[in-house]
N, C-alpha and C positions, 0 to 999 in steps of 0.2 A: 406433506404439504409442500407445496412449491411456493416461494418466496420472490414476487414478481423483481427483476433486478434492474436498474436504471441503467444500465449497460446496453439493455438491449434493444433500444432504439439506434444507437451507435453501431451495433453490430448490422444490424438492417441496414443501413446507411453502406456502410465497408463493404458489405457484398456487392451493392449497387456502383461501387466506386475500383473494387481492384479487383483484379483476376485470382489472388489469394487472399486469403487473411490469417493472420496468426494472433492468437490470445495467447498471453502469458500472463504467469501470477504463481502465486505459492501452490503446494497441495491442499487439496481438499476446499478449495474458497467457492468453489460451484462453477468452474468453467464448463466440464461436461456435462451437467444437470441442465445449464442453461441452454447448451448448444442441443441437446435431445429435444428439450421443450420446444425450441423455437423450429427444428429441422427435422423431427423426428420422420414427418410423413414425405420428406423430399428430399432428405440428405441420406446416400449410405453411411455406417460408422463402423471402425475400427480403432481397435485400439493397441498399441505396440508393446502395452504391458502383458500381451499374450506373447509367449514365446516363441511360439509358431510362426504368427505373423510377423514377430520381429525379425525372425530368422530370414524369411523369404525378402522382407524389405530389404535388409543389408545383402543378399546373395542376390537376388534379383528382381529391383526396381520396376521393370518392365514386367514382370509375373507378376508384380505385389498389386500392379493398378489395374492388369489384365482380371483380376482375381475379385478387384472391388471397383466398379465402373464411377465415374463422376454423375452428378456433385458428391462430394465426400467430404466427410470429417474425421480426420486424422489425430487422433489422441495422443499423447504423451512423444512426440514427432522428432526431440531431440535423442531420442535412442539410437533412430536410423539417420544420420546425418546423409548418406548414401542418397537418399530420395530426393535429395533439393535438385540437383540435376535433371531427375525423370520429371519432377514438377515443372521444372522452366521451360523444357521440351513441350511437355503436353499442352502447358497453359499458352505457349506462343505459337502452337497448332490449331488456337480456336480464339475466336472474337468473343467468347460468352466471360462473363463477368461471376466471381462469388464462386468457382466451381470447386474449388479445395478451400476446406476449412482445416487449420492447422490448431493444436495447442500445445503446451509446454510449458513446464513449471521450472524451468531453469533458462532464464534469460542470456545469460554469458557465451554458452557453445552455440545456442539457438541464433542470437544476434549475428555472429560473426559467419555463419553459413549463408545468413539471409543475406547479410550484406555482400558477401561474395556472389553468391548466385542469383538471388530474387529480387535486387535493386528494381526500382521501377513497376516492379507486378503486384508488390506485396504491400498490403496495410496492415499495420498493429497496433491493438489495443492491450492495455494491461487491465487486467481482473482481478480486484479484491474481494475480501472476507465481505460479510453481508454492512451494512451501512444500517446506523442508525434510523434514517429514513425506511430503509426498506425493513426492518424488523419491526418496524411500528404502524406498515402500509402507508406510509406517508408520500403521495405522487410530486410532491415538492422537489422540483430536480436542479435547480441554478448551482453553478459553481458559487463558493463561499467568496465572494466579491461584496465587501458590504458597504453598498451603494444604495441608493434610494430605492434601485428596483428590487435589489435584496431582502431591504429591511422592510418593503412595504406589501410584499407579497403577504396573502393569506396563508397559514399554517395551523396546523393539528395542533392542539397542547394536549392532547389523550397520549401520553408518552409513559410505557411502561416503567418501571423501580429500574434507576439510572445506574445505580450502583450495580444492582445484581446482572443488568447487561454487558457493565465495565468487565464485572468478574467472570462471566461465564465466556465472554468472547465474541468473536464474530464467525466461528464456520458454521455454517449452515446446517453440518448434522445434528449439531445441539440444538438448533430452534427447532428442526423437522421432528425430531425424538427427545422431546424434554425428561424421558426416564434414563436418557444414556449418561454414565455414571463419566462424570467431567473429568476427574482426575485420571479414572484408565483411558478415557478418550487421549488427550494430552501426550499421557504417558506413552502411548502407540504411534500418537502424530510425531512425538520428537524422536524414537526410536526409528520410526519407518524415515523421517527425513535425515537423522545422521547416516543411518545403514545405507540408503540409495542417493539421496542429492548431494552429498557430502562426501561420499566414497567415489562418488563419478567425476567431482570436481577438481579434488585434492587427491593426495597420499598422505592421508591420517591414521598413524601408526596406531594411536591410542584413543578409542573412541571415547573412551571415558573423560578424558584431557578435553575433547571437544567440549563435552558436554558442561563439564565444569565451566570451559569458556562461553559458555552462552547464558550458564547461571548467571556469570560475574558480569558478561553485558547486559543480559536485562536489569542487575541490580543499577545499572547507569543510564537507564531510560532516559531523556529529557534531558540529558547533561552534554559538554562538549568533550567529546572523544579524547582521552588521555591514553594512547596505547601503552606505555610506559607502565601506568598505574595496573593496567591488565597484565601485562606480561611479568611482574613483579608479583601479582596474586595469584596466577594459576602455574607459574614455573616455567613458562617457552621465551622463545625471545622475541623481540618486537616485529623482525618481519616475519613471524610465523603469527602475531596477533594479525597483522595490516591485511595479511592471505587469509585468514579465517573470516574477520572482519567483512572481507571484499564476497564471500562466500554468501555470508548472510544477507548482503545489501543483491547481490544478481539472483537470489532464490527468492528474494522477496518478504524476508523477515523483517529486515529492517530496513531504515530509509536514512540517509544521511541528509539534511540541509545546512547549507551553503551558508557563510554569512553575507548580511546585505554591505555589499562595497561600492565607494564612490570616493572619486579623488579628493573632494572637501572633508573625508572622514580619514584621519591619518592613525588614527590608536585603535584599528579595529583588531580583534583577535579571530586569525583566519583558518583556525581549525573549524570543522563543520560539528553539527548539534545530530547525535542519535536518536532515534526513536525505534521501537517497537512499533509493528502495524498492528499486532493483536494484543490486546491487554489481558484476554484471557491465558495465552501462552506466556506471559510475563508473571502472571499469577499463579499458573502452576509450578514456573522454575523458581520462584519466589517465596513458595509452600505458602501462599495465603489461599486456605483452603475453604473458606468462605466470604460471601460479600461484606459482612459485616466487619471480619480481621483485616479486609483490605480496606474498607472505608476507613475505619477506625485507626489504621497501621501508620508506621512512621513514612513510608513512601505513597501515601493515597496522594500527595500534592503531585509529585511527579507522574503516576499514572495516570489521574484525571487529566493530567496536562498530554499526555502522552495519546489518550482517549480523543481528547479534541483535535491535535494535529493530525491526528489518524484518518478520523471523520472529514476534516477540509481535504486530505489529500484524497480521498476517495471521490469527495462532489467535482475534483477536477479529471481524478481518472476515468470517473463515469463519462464523461464528456468526449473522452479519447483525448485529452491533453495529458501528453507526456513531459513536456518542460511545465515544472512546477514553479508559478511566479512567488514563492513561499521563501522567505529568508528569516535569518533573527539576527538580533545586533548583540556585541558584544564589546567592548573594548577594556583598554590597557588600565581605565579608572573603575574599571568591574562595575559599569554602569552596561544594563541589560535589557534588551525587550525582547520578549517570548517569539513573536512571530510578527513579519514586516510581509503584508500583501502587495504586490506591487501589480498595477492597471495601469496602461498608458505611462501618463507621467504623473500619476496618483500614487501616495504611500497611506498604506492602512497599517499602521502599528496596534499592534494587541498583544495584552496581558491575559494570562488564564491563571485564573484564580479559584480557591476551593473555597470560595467567601459567599455569603450570602447578603454581604453587606458590603458592597462595592465603592469606592470613595475616589476621589480625585487626586490622592497622593500614589495611587498604583501607577498612576500614568506619567510620572514624575519627569522619568527619563527620555521622553517621548518628544520634549523640545529638542533632542542632539540633531536628530532628522531634519530640522529646519537648515542645517548647513548643507542640506544634501543638494549640490546641483542637479539641474534637470530635472527636478521634482517638487512638489508640493503635499504636503499631508492634508488629505480630503476629510478622514475621520480618524477619531480615536476609539479604540474599543476593548472594553473588558469583557472577556467570556467567563460565566463564572455560573452559580448556584441558583441566581434567581429562578421567579417562575415565569416571566416575564420582561420584555423590554423595556428600559428606562433610560432617560436622558438624566449624566450627571452634572454636565453642562452644555451650552451650546454645540460644543465640539466633541463631547465625549458621551459615549452609549454603554450602558452595561446589558448584555445579550444573553438569554441561555444557553446553555452548553447542550442542553436537550434538544435546542431548536438550530442547530447546525446543520 
């Protein structure tokens, strides 16, 4: 079963705009499947996971392209950075657009080579796991900016069991084959990720310690990063923790949300907030083996918040928006706001709550943003577990997480 991806429209636009298209994203989120669905009859396909193809790509890039005529999809291109100069030569010889599509699961080395070699010739899209909209076949595809256009758009309310989806995660394979053993799938995913991606990015002597690090970080999803605490818990120095966190970030496992800063707000904490992008992976790492134990467990609130944040991020990434207009607020007086979306000169402060009874008290900290220079508050929002949107007062709306 193929799940239609909302980023498809952007992919089709990008190949008309750029000579080369690079699609990045974590492993197994559906990059290759989507490209084969879109271009199976018009593009050749080669993966550098094939050892023979990889060796030719490294040793003789010209021969590689003689073997694989354009238009061409090259999968896992980060394995052969030697191809980039030949790609530049080929596209500079032609006026055609969209002849080469690249995919890669490690953005760090990829972006380094892209900047050096293909600047001005390449478009870049970031691919994520399935969104809730995609799982439920909802064609609504606006980015999450809670203005009138977003809130008044017609939506489907036929949403499957939300906590079952939060627990299962966002990997397409788990929805194409519902009989797949969830625990075995994620065990294999983590092992493959650590043994291939992590080892290729940094020199990790003890992979078991890195696995312990991932679990420690998963337990902190939805919280401000404290490298010192993680360092003490797993027994490695702070610099190592920082470099390992960067690995999780560049390979798409976690995202770091920066605090909202403004000259008029003086006491803001400067450390970023960290979220995992896949709640199924969190559930596996923390041994929440069923949706019921997850829903009723001690971390259900942070994981629900993580799910909501990841869905909002996907709504922007699927539109090709790489710079996320998403922040949070926390100051030294312990006033917190879970999320602030900025759009033009408007602020949209948001609280994310595991409740079916939202109240005005939940947005009491939003008033601090009235001091922000150059901005005004457009709408206050509580994202929660209600079934349909409802006004709390004239300026505050409660909105269902299942309709993000």
